[in-house]
N, C-alpha and C positions, 0 to 999 in steps of 0.2 A: 471480888464479888462473891458472895455466898449464894449458892444455887440449891434450893430445896426441890426435891423431885415432885412434890405436890404442887409446886408453882410453875411447872412446865406444862405447856399445852402443845398439842400436835395437830397438824392440819395438812391437807394436800396443798402443794405450792401452786401459785398462779403466775400469770405473766408479770404481775407486780413484784414478784420475788426474784426476777432475773438477776438483778445486781447482787443480791445476797448469795444466790446459787453460784454465780461467777466468782465472787470473793472467796467462798468456802472451797470451791474447786482449786483455785489458785493457792490458797493456804495449804490445802492437802498436798498438792503436787510439790510445793516448795519445801514442806516438811519432809515428804517422802524422799525427795531427791537432794535435800540439803542445797536448794537452789536459791541464789540471791534474787531480790527484787530488782530487775534491770529492764533493758529495752525488750528483751525476749519476753519478759513477763507482760509488758504492755501489749505486745502482739497477741499473746495468749489471751489476755483479758478481752481484747476486741473480738477475737475469734469465738471465744466462749459466749460472749454477749449475743453475737449474731446467731450462734447455734441454739442457745436456749430460747430466744425469741421465736425462731422458726419451729423448733422441735416441740416446744410446749403448745404452741398454737395448733400444730397438726396432730397432737397426741402421740408423737413419736418419742417423746420423753415425758415421763411422769416423775414427779418428785414429791417428797414429804419433808416437812420442816418441823423442828422443835423450837418453840419460842419461850422466852423468859423475859418478863418485863418489857414486852412488845418488841424484843430484839431476837433475831434468829441465832440460836446457839448450836444447832445441829441440822444436817441435811442428809438425805439419802435419795438416790435416783435410780430410774430404770429406763433404759433405751428399749423401745419395742421395735422389733425389726422382723423381716420376713425372708425366708429362704424357701426353696422348693420343698414341697411336702415329702415325707418319707414314712416308713412304718415305725412303730414303736412310740406313738404318742405325738408325732409332729404332723398329723394329718392337715392342719391348717398352714403349717410352715411358719407360724408366728412364734417368736421367742422373746424372752426378756433378758437383757444384760444389765446386771446390777452394778452400780458404781456411784461415786460421788458421796460416799459415806464419810462424814466429817463432823466432829464435835469440837467446839473450842476447848483448849486445854483445861480451863477451870471447871468445865462441866463433864469431864470424862469420868468413866467408871460409875455412872449413875443409871445405866440401862437405856440411854437415849438411842444409841444406834440399834440396839436390839428391838426397841419399839418401832423405830423407823423401818427396819427390815421387815418386821411383822406386818406393818401397814402396806408395804410394797408387795409382799406376798399375797395379801388380800386383794390388792389392786390387780395383780397378775391373774388371779383366779377369776375375778369379775370380768376381766378383759377376755377371758377364754384361753389364756396362755397355759400350756401344759409343761413348759420347760423354762427354767431360769438358769443362767450361768453367770460366773463372775471370776475375776482374778482377786485373790485375797492377799492382803499384806500379812506379815507375821503377827501384827497386833490384832487383826480381825479374824484370823482363821478359826479360832475356837468358837467365836460367836456363830459363824456360818455353819460349822460342823454341828453345833447344838441345834441349829434350825433344820438340819437334815441334809445339808450339802455334802457331797462326796466327790472323790476324783472321778472323772468320766471314764467310761469303759474304753473309749477310743482315744488314742493319743492324738493331740492336736499339734500340728507343726505350724511354723510361721516362716514367711519369707519377707524380709524387710526390703522394700524397693527404694533404694536411696536415690535422691535427686531425680526421680522420675525415669530412671534408666531401667529398662526391662531386660531380663536375661535373654541371651540369644537363643532362638528356637530353631530347630532343624526339623525338616520333614523326612523322617526315615521310616 
């Protein structure tokens, strides 16, 4: 399929796009992790479908899509979440986490993800967000840096809680 950039249209995703958002997220994760389509993937599809229906309806997730010949060829999304306020631009405590950037292989290198990113940045500003963050793949990091993203001042650490078991706490 030959895709010309002037034949691509962009729009904010709606609840009617849940299946396409779910499919693009699964394709992205399978490519990123070299994961086969298996029973685990079916569980992921079901979970994503439920998440997108709920989160799009509540505006906790905003997505933009790129279309060509009435089919979605690219997606980008933003989870809007809140944490306690602090100084330095987070008075509202609202943040945006960008994810779900995916373009089908035959449409890559045409500026689609850059356009989707720019639309989501506009959405963030309209929503009153003052802070966006993301985890970048090596393929996407140049695009994010060009848009102004930089490493955070504070180091973020993570603790993976496997199987619901919490680390033992002591009161000392």
